[in-house]
C-alpha positions in Angstrom: 0.0 0.0 0.0 1.4 3.4 -1.0 1.4 6.2 1.5 -1.0 9.1 0.9 -1.1 12.7 2.0 -4.5 14.4 1.6 -5.5 17.9 2.8 -8.8 19.7 2.7 -11.0 22.2 4.5 -12.0 21.1 8.0 -15.6 22.4 8.1 -18.1 22.3 5.2 -21.7 23.4 5.4 -24.0 22.4 2.5 -27.7 23.1 2.0 -30.2 25.6 0.6 -30.3 28.6 2.9 -27.0 27.7 4.6 -25.6 31.2 4.0 -27.7 32.2 7.0 -25.2 30.4 9.2 -22.3 32.6 8.2 -22.6 35.0 11.2 -22.4 32.2 13.7 -19.6 30.5 11.9 -17.6 33.7 11.6 -18.1 34.4 15.3 -17.1 30.8 16.2 -13.9 31.4 14.1 -13.0 34.3 16.3 -13.7 36.9 13.7 -14.8 40.3 15.0 -14.4 42.4 11.8 -14.5 40.6 8.5 -13.4 41.8 5.0 -15.8 40.4 2.5 -14.1 40.0 -0.8 -16.3 40.0 -3.9 -16.8 41.5 -7.3 -18.8 44.4 -8.7 -21.5 42.3 -10.3 -22.3 40.6 -7.0 -22.2 43.9 -5.2 -24.5 45.5 -7.7 -27.1 42.7 -7.3 -26.7 42.8 -3.6 -26.2 39.0 -3.5 -23.9 39.5 -0.4 -26.6 41.4 1.5 -27.9 38.3 3.4 -24.4 37.4 4.4 -23.8 40.9 5.8 -27.1 40.8 7.7 -26.2 37.4 9.2 -22.7 38.6 10.2 -23.9 41.9 11.8 -26.7 40.0 13.6 -23.9 37.9 15.2 -22.0 41.0 16.2 -19.4 40.7 13.5 -18.5 44.0 11.7 -18.1 43.9 7.9 -16.1 45.8 5.4 -16.6 45.0 1.7 -14.0 45.0 -1.0 -15.9 44.6 -4.3 -13.3 45.5 -6.9 -12.2 41.9 -7.8 -12.1 41.2 -11.5 -11.7 38.0 -13.5 -8.1 36.8 -13.5 -7.2 39.2 -10.7 -4.0 41.2 -11.2 -1.4 41.8 -8.5 -2.7 45.3 -7.8 -6.2 44.1 -7.0 -4.8 41.6 -4.5 -2.6 44.2 -2.9 -5.4 46.8 -2.8 -7.8 44.3 -1.1 -5.1 43.5 1.5 -4.5 47.2 2.1 -8.2 47.8 2.6 -8.3 45.0 5.2 -5.4 46.5 7.1 -6.9 50.0 7.1 -10.2 48.7 8.4 -8.5 46.5 11.1 -10.0 43.3 9.8 -9.2 40.1 11.7 -10.8 37.7 9.2 -11.6 37.3 5.5 -14.6 36.0 3.6 -14.4 35.1 -0.1 -17.8 35.5 -1.7 -18.2 34.8 -5.4 -16.4 32.9 -8.1 -12.8 31.6 -8.2 -11.3 35.1 -8.6 -12.9 36.4 -5.4 -12.0 33.3 -3.5 -8.4 33.2 -4.7 -8.0 36.9 -3.8 -9.5 36.2 -0.3 -6.9 33.4 0.3 -4.0 35.7 -0.4 -5.5 38.6 1.5 -5.9 36.4 4.6 -2.1 35.8 4.6 -1.0 39.2 3.4 -2.7 41.2 6.1 -0.5 39.5 8.7 2.3 41.7 7.2 4.9 38.9 7.4 5.6 38.2 3.8 5.3 39.9 0.4 3.1 38.5 -2.4 6.0 38.0 -4.8 7.7 35.7 -2.4 4.7 33.5 -2.1 4.6 32.4 -5.8 5.3 28.8 -6.3 4.8 25.6 -4.3 5.0 25.7 -0.5 6.4 29.2 -0.4 3.9 30.7 2.1 5.7 31.1 5.4 3.2 33.7 6.8 0.4 33.1 9.3 -3.1 33.4 7.9 -6.1 35.0 9.5 -9.4 33.1 9.7 -10.8 32.4 6.2 -14.4 31.5 5.2 -15.2 30.8 1.5 -18.7 31.1 -0.1 -18.9 30.1 -3.8 -21.6 31.6 -6.0 -20.7 29.5 -9.0 -20.3 25.7 -9.4 -17.0 25.3 -11.2 -13.7 26.4 -9.8 -13.7 24.4 -6.6 -11.5 27.2 -5.3 -13.3 27.1 -1.9 -11.5 23.9 -1.0 -8.2 24.2 -2.9 -4.8 25.5 -1.7 -4.1 27.4 -4.9 -4.5 31.0 -5.8 -3.8 32.3 -9.3 -2.7 35.9 -9.9 -2.2 37.8 -13.2 1.3 39.1 -12.8 1.8 41.0 -16.1 -0.1 41.9 -19.2 -0.7 38.2 -20.1 1.2 36.1 -17.5 -0.1 34.3 -14.4 1.5 32.9 -11.3 0.2 30.5 -8.8 0.6 30.3 -5.0 0.2 26.7 -3.8 0.2 26.2 -0.1 -1.8 24.3 2.5 -1.9 27.6 4.4 -4.4 28.8 1.9 -7.0 26.1 2.7 -10.1 27.8 4.2 -11.2 27.1 7.7 -14.9 26.9 6.7 -16.8 26.6 3.5 -20.5 27.4 2.9 -22.2 25.7 -0.1 -25.6 27.3 -0.6 -27.2 26.2 -3.9 -29.6 29.2 -3.7 -26.6 31.5 -4.5 -26.1 29.8 -7.9 -29.7 30.2 -9.2 -29.0 33.5 -10.9 -26.0 32.2 -12.8 -26.5 32.8 -16.6 -26.8 29.7 -18.7 -23.4 30.3 -20.4 -21.7 30.7 -17.1 -23.4 27.6 -15.7 -22.2 25.6 -18.7 -18.6 26.8 -18.8 -18.0 26.5 -15.1 -19.6 23.1 -15.1 -17.3 21.8 -17.8 -14.4 23.5 -15.9 -15.3 21.3 -12.8 -15.4 18.2 -15.0 -11.9 19.0 -16.3 -10.7 19.2 -12.7 -12.1 15.8 -12.0 -10.7 14.2 -15.2 -7.2 15.7 -14.8 -7.1 14.8 -11.1 -8.0 11.2 -12.0 -5.3 11.0 -14.7 -2.6 13.0 -12.9 0.8 11.3 -12.8 1.8 13.1 -9.7 0.1 12.5 -6.3 -2.9 10.6 -7.7 -4.3 8.6 -4.8 -7.4 6.6 -3.7 -9.0 9.5 -2.0 -8.6 11.9 -4.9 -9.8 9.1 -7.2 -12.9 8.6 -5.2 -13.7 12.3 -5.2 -13.0 12.8 -8.9 -15.3 9.9 -9.9 -18.2 11.1 -7.8 -17.6 14.7 -9.0 -17.7 13.6 -12.6 -20.9 11.6 -12.0 -22.7 14.4 -10.3 -21.6 17.0 -12.8 -22.2 14.9 -16.0 -25.7 13.9 -14.9 -26.9 17.4 -13.8 -25.2 20.0 -16.0 -28.0 20.1 -18.6 -30.7 20.3 -16.0 -28.9 23.2 -14.4 -28.4 25.0 -17.7 -31.9 24.5 -19.2 -33.9 24.5 -15.9 -31.9 27.1 -13.9 -34.3 27.0 -10.9 -33.9 23.3 -10.4 -32.4 23.5 -6.9 -31.6 19.7 -6.8 -29.5 20.1 -10.0 -27.9 23.3 -8.7 -27.0 21.5 -5.5 -25.5 18.5 -7.3 -23.4 20.8 -9.4 -22.1 22.7 -6.4 -21.2 19.5 -4.6 -19.6 18.1 -7.7 -17.5 21.2 -8.2 -16.4 21.0 -4.6 -15.5 17.3 -4.8 -13.5 18.0 -8.0 -11.7 20.8 -6.1 -10.8 18.5 -3.3 -9.5 16.0 -5.8 -7.3 18.3 -7.8 -6.1 20.1 -4.7 -4.3 16.9 -3.9 -3.8 15.3 -7.4 -3.0 18.4 -9.5 -4.3 19.4 -12.9 -2.3 19.2 -16.0 -2.1 20.0 -19.8 -5.7 21.3 -20.2 -5.1 24.0 -17.7 -1.6 24.8 -19.0 -3.0 25.4 -22.5 -6.0 27.3 -21.1 -4.0 29.9 -19.2 -2.6 31.7 -22.2 -6.1 32.0 -23.7 -7.3 33.7 -20.5 -4.2 35.9 -20.3 -4.3 37.2 -23.8 -8.0 37.3 -24.7 -9.7 37.5 -21.2 -11.7 34.3 -22.0 -13.3 33.0 -18.9 -11.3 30.2 -17.4 -14.0 27.5 -17.7 -14.5 28.3 -21.4 -10.8 28.2 -22.0 -10.6 24.7 -20.5 -13.6 23.6 -22.5 -12.0 24.8 -25.8 -8.9 22.6 -25.4 -10.2 19.7 -23.4 -11.3 17.4 -26.3 -8.0 17.8 -28.1 -5.9 17.1 -25.0 -8.0 14.0 -24.3 -7.1 12.7 -27.8 -3.4 13.6 -27.3 -3.3 11.7 -24.0 -4.8 8.5 -25.4 -1.5 6.5 -25.6 -0.8 7.2 -21.9 -4.2 7.5 -20.3 -6.6 5.3 -22.3 -7.2 2.8 -19.4 -8.1 5.6 -17.0 -10.4 7.3 -19.5 -12.1 3.9 -20.0 -12.8 3.8 -16.2 -14.3 7.3 -16.3 -16.4 6.8 -19.5 -19.5 5.2 -17.9 -19.8 8.1 -15.5 -20.2 10.5 -18.5 -22.2 8.5 -21.1 -23.5 5.1 -21.8 -20.9 3.5 -24.0 -20.6 -0.1 -22.6 -20.3 -1.8 -26.0 -18.3 1.0 -27.7 -15.1 -0.2 -29.4 -13.7 3.2 -30.1 -11.0 4.4 -27.7 -12.5 6.1 -24.6 -10.4 9.2 -25.1 -12.0 9.8 -28.5 -15.5 9.0 -27.2 -15.0 11.5 -24.4 -13.6 14.1 -26.7 -16.5 13.9 -29.0 -18.9 13.9 -26.1 -17.5 17.1 -24.7 -17.6 18.8 -28.1 -21.2 17.8 -28.5 -22.1 18.8 -25.0 -20.5 22.3 -25.4 -22.5 22.8 -28.6 -25.7 21.6 -27.0 -25.1 24.0 -24.1 -24.5 26.9 -26.4 -20.9 27.7 -25.7 -18.0 28.1 -28.2 -16.1 25.1 -29.3 -13.5 26.7 -31.6 -10.9 29.4 -31.0 -11.9 31.2 -34.2 -15.4 31.7 -32.8 -13.7 34.0 -30.2 -11.8 36.0 -32.9 -8.4 34.5 -31.9 -6.0 35.0 -34.8 -4.5 31.9 -36.2 -1.2 33.7 -36.3 -1.2 33.9 -32.5 -1.1 30.2 -32.0 2.7 29.8 -31.9 2.9 32.4 -29.2 0.2 30.6 -27.2 2.1 27.3 -27.5 5.3 29.0 -26.3 3.6 30.5 -23.3 1.8 27.2 -22.4 5.2 25.6 -22.0 5.9 28.1 -19.2 3.3 26.2 -17.1 5.7 23.4 -16.1 4.0 23.3 -12.7 1.0 21.9 -14.5 2.6 20.0 -17.4 4.6 17.7 -15.1 1.3 16.2 -14.0 0.1 15.3 -17.5 0.0 11.6 -18.3 1.9 12.1 -21.6 4.8 14.5 -22.0 3.9 17.5 -24.1 6.3 19.6 -26.2 5.8 23.0 -27.7 5.2 21.3 -31.0 2.5 19.2 -29.4 0.9 22.3 -27.8 0.8 24.1 -31.2 -0.8 21.0 -32.8 -3.5 21.0 -30.1 -4.2 24.7 -30.6 -4.5 24.2 -34.3 -7.0 21.4 -33.7 -9.0 23.7 -31.4 -8.9 26.5 -33.9 
């Protein structure tokens, strides 16, 4: 039996209306003044108002930082940390999608004032303490609420990751009611994003283990069987809850068995063209599945029944999955080709070169991938 190391959030609350517990949970965590980190869209719709009401009813003061943007740049993270320090906050709440939750993770460490952001980039580089951290996702996709990763845009098109168990939240609240207002396109893209997390965790050549496998399989089952219901019947609370649980399970899986080439090739798309992360993953997923066939076919065969009924199919599972995800994306109404997003074909070599900078991810891929391979995948996705 091989040894396993597995880390995750210690307290998770799930259920419709569970956001109402945030005040009591924050108080129990020792928070007296929380910085609630979110984005402008959520603030404009006042989605965070019930959270503030619960916190204040429990005697917890709240300051709100609502300037998070997709793929948050360094200056946003630092501005949020400065706002927390000015207000004297002693705890942080991430409220929103992956960008808000990633920002909240870093703010919780930065406001201790023991380490600069640039020294945190990489794996296990966070030496600072962290203040109490609660995460509340409003999308079902990134799984950021239970991961130890925060991604920051560090230049015009470049991203860096901070990977540390220090960033794992103390508590997570999963309230399906918060996802009911997600637009269909966002539900679709984030749902496929979560399925990518499950697939890449299951096929990761580094740190794959029985616990991550169990979570990845159940995540993929929940997501695959509920994504169309969630997209086409957006008020279906059961489907929304299944998607939220599936995204979290996938997050727990890839937090321990890290993602690989799909994410490595998706990052340059987000960096250059500001394509949402889930959509970027969806665009390259089918082509990476086909590329990985020689090395991961047996694992894809194990996952296949969780996604579609193909018991008697003789075609390779990698190809069946690739075609399924292309068809699913079309059915859900999201782009399946780079050209649909006005990405110039002439940019593909640059994207391939930049994807190779993501060695932190590429080392997890079941098949070694060269820059020539990356370019071929982008061409297939074009």
